[in-house]
N, C-alpha and C positions, 0 to 999 in steps of 0.2 A: 390214652391215643388207643383208638380201633382203627383197625388196615386189615384191607382186602389183600393177599398176596395170590401169585396163580402158584399151582401144587411143584410145577418143575424148581421154585426156588425153595430149599429147606429152609424151613419155619423155624429151623433151631436157629440160623447165625445169617439170615437173607438181613438184618438191618443192624447189626451186632453197632457196625464200623455209624451209620447214620446216629443210632442212638447213644454209642460213646461220645461221637464228638458235638450234638447240639442236647445234650442232659446234661445232669449231674450225676443222675442216679434211673436204674430202668431195672423193672421183670415182667416178664410175661403171667399176665394172670390167667389165660385163657383163650385157648385153639378151639374152631369149630368149622367144619367143614362142610362146606356151602356147593350150590351146581354142581350134581352127583359127584363130588367130590372134586370137581376139577379146579376149587381156590380155596384158601384157610382165611379163615377170618380171623385176626388176632388181636386179645385186646391187652394191653401193657399198663402197670399203672410206672409214673413217668414221672421227673422231677425239669423240667425246666428250668436250664440257665437264667437268670433274670434279665443277661444280656444277648441272650440266644437273638437272632433273628428270625419269627414267626415265620418269615413267606421263604423264607430258602431254610428254611428246614421243610416245610413242605413241599416247595421243588423241590429238591430231593429225596423227601419219602416215595413224591409221584411219579420220576423217575425210576425210581426203581422201583415200584409197583407195577409200572405200565399204565398209571392211570386210570387203577383202579380207585373204588372207591378208600374215603379217608374222612377220620373222624376224630377232632382233636379240643380235648376240652380245655380249656384257659381258665386255670385260675385266677378269680379276681384280687386276691393279694399279692399273686407275681405279676399281673400284668398292670397295675396300680387300677 
């Protein structure tokens, strides 16, 4: 998962509740600043529960990050 968030969100905790709800595990792997420091680009390694509604997950992330960029790579083994 790669997600862009605005600088006013604390990247250390901004997504913990969402990731805790929609994944079985997650780990922040990379933090990058962009747009002259006004945005964080966060890369997480996640393990999604196979029963997770991907659309609901993305909608929740989109609401949290204010419609900024989100990239979710789906594992063929999990998605069937």
